Steps between C-alpha positions, in 0.01 A plus 500: 500500500231657733731787601598584137575881466451680172754762438531713179842637462615766253684241300193296459302788374756548217499127384152356558501133577230254612604562857473872460156467363403276793649757744300788332190300543570435852512878554181552313302252708428130566197495271723542197739226590392137479768377750415781746420254778876450551589865479425669822747793527590789269794736550359846451749794533744293691237362758358157510117536472253230510216489254251561797697804584465620139126420536481709821683787322250482225213526752667801663542668159143415412370652822707799456354541142149467640574764765639742251202442277263578790684821574474598147128428492444701827677807340287461180176471699593821695594675178164391346316626806665838474400526132153404568484763781634757261252412225219529752609853596527601137157358433341676801684817385354469143145447626513787742667732252235405232224588747672836596550577135137431427391725787737776382359483153146525626598806713676648189198446292275669750738793522514542115132446421290818552184305529624261761675773698182712518280204581735374783539861632134536528476164684773598744360843538818674399624708191637329195845649579486365846405156362779501250748598779379229737498243215867592435591473860326157518692390187820582671402318817419189281839533343682535827303204654614291223870599549467428868363147417793444270733604774339248746575233239866612482473602134564875543855642526606738780499811294142453390389417862661820620334703224161352588554573869580863420185538287285347765638733768455798276147420355334347810396823647356612174290176474372577848433865423264391213340209679679228289514173697819308457494128533648315795828420345579871417375603842726252677801599286431871577484441875809268496718763310435812709139601416292637766 
């Protein structure tokens, strides 16, 4: 009785009997079968497998499930990290862009206002027309600097980057001619892309 083997045949599946039900419970596990102390072996796919072998198989499958879950979580963490980095870049871009827009708007208002242009020209010791020209050039530098910052963050397409490079190479001598100081980012870009 100790070496009893539970086998479910195709014929037993078609006509359930008490023995078929006991055999089915043997396959499901010893905790479901009251007389499981006498049942030690189960035939599974033509092989005799002990209940401890089935327990070992369950442990292996459980370990595999844990491993797959850990791999999935690692992928999710990496994806979340990438999303956070992209959101950080976008936030920096928005803050810097907002500052650039504010500076450009200040320069535009000083160009458009006859009173501000006259006062600023007197302070700088130049004519109103020269002040307006210099403010317009400074406005362009601020805009270009913003585009270069966006490029550093990887948010500018290649066509826009090439267009900005052409503008810098073309306008930099004009800025120098009128004494307009470009910031470090624009100067560095100018030197790296063929400026003298």
